[in-house]
C-alpha positions as CSV (number, residue, x, y, z in Angstrom):
1,M,0.0,0.0,0.0
2,I,2.7,2.5,0.9
3,E,5.7,0.5,-0.3
4,A,6.4,3.3,-2.9
5,I,7.1,5.7,0.0
6,L,9.1,3.1,2.1
7,G,11.0,1.6,-0.8
8,S,10.1,-1.9,0.2
9,A,7.0,-4.1,0.6
10,S,8.9,-6.1,3.3
11,K,9.4,-3.0,5.4
12,E,5.6,-2.2,5.2
13,K,4.8,-5.8,6.3
14,V,7.3,-5.7,9.2
15,L,5.9,-2.4,10.5
16,V,2.3,-3.3,10.1
17,Y,2.9,-6.6,11.9
18,L,4.7,-4.8,14.8
19,V,1.9,-2.2,15.1
20,A,-0.7,-4.9,15.2
21,R,1.1,-7.3,17.6
22,G,3.5,-5.1,19.5
23,E,6.5,-7.4,19.0
24,G,7.6,-10.2,16.7
25,Y,10.6,-12.1,15.3
26,S,11.7,-12.5,11.8
27,R,10.6,-16.0,11.1
28,E,7.2,-15.4,12.6
29,I,6.7,-12.3,10.4
30,A,7.9,-14.1,7.3
31,R,5.5,-17.1,7.9
32,F,2.6,-14.8,8.6
33,F,2.9,-13.0,5.3
34,N,4.1,-16.1,3.5
35,T,7.3,-14.4,2.2
36,D,11.0,-15.1,2.3
37,L,12.9,-14.8,5.5
38,T,15.9,-12.8,4.3
39,P,14.1,-9.6,3.2
40,V,12.3,-9.5,6.5
41,Q,15.6,-10.0,8.5
42,K,17.3,-7.2,6.4
43,Q,14.4,-4.8,7.1
44,L,14.4,-5.5,10.8
45,E,18.2,-4.9,10.9
46,K,17.9,-1.6,9.0
47,L,15.1,-0.4,11.2
48,E,17.0,-1.4,14.3
49,L,20.1,0.4,13.1
50,G,18.0,3.5,12.4
51,G,16.7,3.5,15.9
52,V,13.1,2.8,15.0
53,L,13.1,-0.7,16.6
54,Y,15.0,-2.4,19.3
55,S,15.5,-6.1,20.0
56,K,16.1,-8.4,22.9
57,L,17.0,-12.0,23.1
58,L,14.4,-14.5,24.4
59,G,16.4,-17.7,24.5
60,R,17.9,-18.0,21.1
61,T,15.2,-15.8,19.4
62,R,15.7,-12.1,18.8
63,V,12.4,-10.3,19.3
64,F,11.8,-6.9,17.9
65,M,9.7,-4.0,19.2
66,F,9.2,-0.3,18.6
67,N,11.8,1.9,20.3
68,P,9.8,4.1,22.7
69,R,12.7,6.7,22.5
70,Y,12.4,7.2,18.8
71,P,11.2,10.8,18.3
72,F,8.5,10.1,15.8
73,I,7.2,6.8,17.2
74,E,3.6,8.0,17.8
75,E,3.3,9.4,14.3
76,L,4.8,6.3,12.8
77,K,2.4,4.0,14.8
78,G,-0.5,6.2,13.8
79,L,0.4,6.0,10.1
80,F,0.7,2.2,10.2
81,E,-2.5,1.9,12.2
82,K,-4.2,3.7,9.3
83,V,-2.4,1.4,6.8
84,L,-3.7,-1.6,8.7
85,S,-7.2,-0.2,8.6
86,F,-7.1,-0.5,4.7
87,Y,-6.0,-4.2,4.8
88,P,-8.7,-6.8,4.1
89,E,-10.9,-7.5,7.1
90,E,-9.9,-11.2,7.5
91,L,-6.2,-10.2,7.4
92,Q,-6.8,-7.5,10.1
93,D,-8.5,-10.1,12.3
94,K,-5.7,-12.6,11.7
95,L,-3.1,-9.9,12.6
96,I,-4.8,-8.8,15.7
97,L,-5.5,-12.3,17.0
98,N,-2.3,-13.2,18.7
99,R,-2.4,-16.8,20.1
100,R,1.0,-18.0,21.0
101,R,0.4,-20.8,23.4
102,P,-1.6,-23.9,22.8
103,R,-5.0,-24.3,24.2
104,R,-5.4,-26.2,27.5
105,H,-6.6,-29.8,26.9
106,G,-10.3,-30.1,27.2
107,K,-11.0,-26.3,27.2
108,P,-14.1,-25.5,25.3
109,L,-13.9,-23.2,22.3
């Protein structure tokens, strides 16, 4: 949608994913959008070097989040929330639904 401004569709996907979920790691983002892992990793690295994102290790996984000290963080999040609102409804629901742990055995749906 705004990849012409950003210069990369992967960068848009990464930022939309992080706005919707708050945090994520490269393989998770690549699987969600059914894309290659390398472009996602490169965009995450560029955004971290630029100070837009920061990362922390959870075990062997590097998890990325928005850097709260970035001067334009609120404006950036607002822009990508607007971009997310133009995504198809089923993709928005899938992005916002963030189930990471398996359901307890026997728990009703």
